[in-house]
N, C-alpha and C positions, 0 to 999 in steps of 0.2 A: 504494500500500500504506500502511496506517495503522500507527501505533504502538499496538498493542492495549492496553498498560498505561496509557498516557497518555489515550487516548480512553475507556477504561473508567472512569478517575477522573472525567472530565467527566460521563459518562452517570450514574454512580452518585451523584455529588454533586448533580446536578440533581434527583434524586428523593429526597434526604434522607439518603443514606448518608454516613458519614465514611469516609475511606479514606486509606491511606498506603502508600508503597513500603516493602517489607521485603526482607531477604535470607534466603533459605531454600535449603539444600542447594547453595550456591554459585551461586544464580541469583536474579535480581531478580524479585520477585512483588508482589502487591498484597493488603493486608489491608483488609477493608471490614466495616462494621457499621452497623446502624440499630437501632431499638427492638425488633425481633423477629428479625432475621437477622444472622448474621455469617459471614465466610468468607474464603477465600484464592483469588486468581486467578493462574493461571500462563499465560504466553504462550509459544508454541513457533513455530518457523519452519515446520515441516512436521508432518503427522499422524504419521509414523513415529517422529519424535522424541518426540511426545506419548505415543504408545502405549508406547514403550520406557522412559520415565522418570516417567510420571505417578504410579505407586504410591510410588516413592521420594520424589518431591516432596511428595505429600499426606501421607505418613507423617512426613516431616521437619517439615512445617508444624504438624501436630497435636502432634508431640512437643515442638517448640520452644515452642509456645504452650499447652501442656497446662494450666498453672495458670490462665491467663486463661480458658480454655474451662471449667474447673471452676467458676470464680467466676461465669461467665455464667448459671449455673442453668438455668432453662427454655429460655433462648435457645440454649443449647448443642445442643438438639434440632434447631435450624434452622441448623446449620453446613453451609456449602457449600464444596466445592472446585470451582472453575471452571477448566476446562482448554480453552484456545483455541489453535488453530493457524491461521496465515495461509495455509498451503498447502492445496490441494484434496485431499481424501481419495479414495483409490481404494477399490474395493469392499471389500477385506479390512479396510482401516483403518476404513471406515464401519461395518462389522459390529462391530469391536472398540470403536469409540466408543459405539455403542449398548449394548454389554455393560458398559462402564464406567459409563454413566448408570444402568443397572439395578442396579449393585452399591451397595447402601445400607449396607454395613458402615462404621461409623465416622462417615461424613458423607454428605450428599447430594452428588450430582455432576452437573455440566453439562459435557459434552465435545463440542465442535464443531470443525469444520475449515472452511476456505474463508472465513475472515474477511478480506475484502479492503477493506471500507469501513465507514463508520459504520452504514449500514442493516443489514449483516450482523452487526455487533457488537451492535446494539440487539436484533436478532432472537434472537441467542444468549443475551442477558441477560434476555429476557422473563420467565422464571420468577421473577426477582428484582424486576422492576419492578412498580409499582402498575398496577392496571387503567387502561386509557386510556379516556377518554370518547369517545363517538361524535362524528364530525365534524359541525360546524354547516353545514347546507346553506343555500344562498341561497333566498330565497322564489321560488316558481314562480307564474307567471301561469296559473292553471288553465284559464281560458277559451281563452287562446292555445294552450295545450298540447292541449286537446281539439280545437280547430280544426286544428291541425297533424297530429294523429293520425287524423282522420276523413276522409281523402281520398276514400274510396269512397262517402261520402254526399254528397248535394247540399248546397250552402250553405244552402238553404231549410230542409232537414231539421235541419241542425245549429243554425241560428238558432232553430227551433222548440223543439228540445231544451234549448237554453240559456236560452230565455225563460221567463217564468212562465206559459206557455200550459198549458192543461189537457192531461193525458195523452192523452185521446182525440184531440185535435188533432194531437199529435205522431205518433200511430199512423196517423192518416188521411194525413198528409203522407208518411210512410214507405211506406204501401201504394200511394199514387199514384206513387211513384218506382219501384216494383217492376215 
């Protein structure tokens, strides 16, 4: 199990956010900000605790930092409340988490459960992270790949196809094989 707040700081800092631990409604949370987004992140042990206290926590954070949010100007429109639980959600809690995310009053919300490792956390934070580039693939030996995948053709037909032979020659070889 990971410490969601500590791991979130690392992930958000890696992509250019500034973040710091804060105390809101008698719980430790995380405030984060970059040039276009700001928000608060709360971690919970289980989804039922998240569901029971998220509104109080979100309201407390926005009330405590209301003057900073007002000074943020346009950025205030991109204020997030991120609610993450390490425990796995049951069906009822999953439905409620979806409803929380759809509630756009005051702030945008990300509500997820089952955060057990860094991959889960990164997936939950994806709406905040910049677009990722496509993976760089190793070069492929196209000729070897074609030879490997054309097992139903004779080696002579494959050689003719891969050579600079005229199309008619390749067709003639294929017809002789049939």
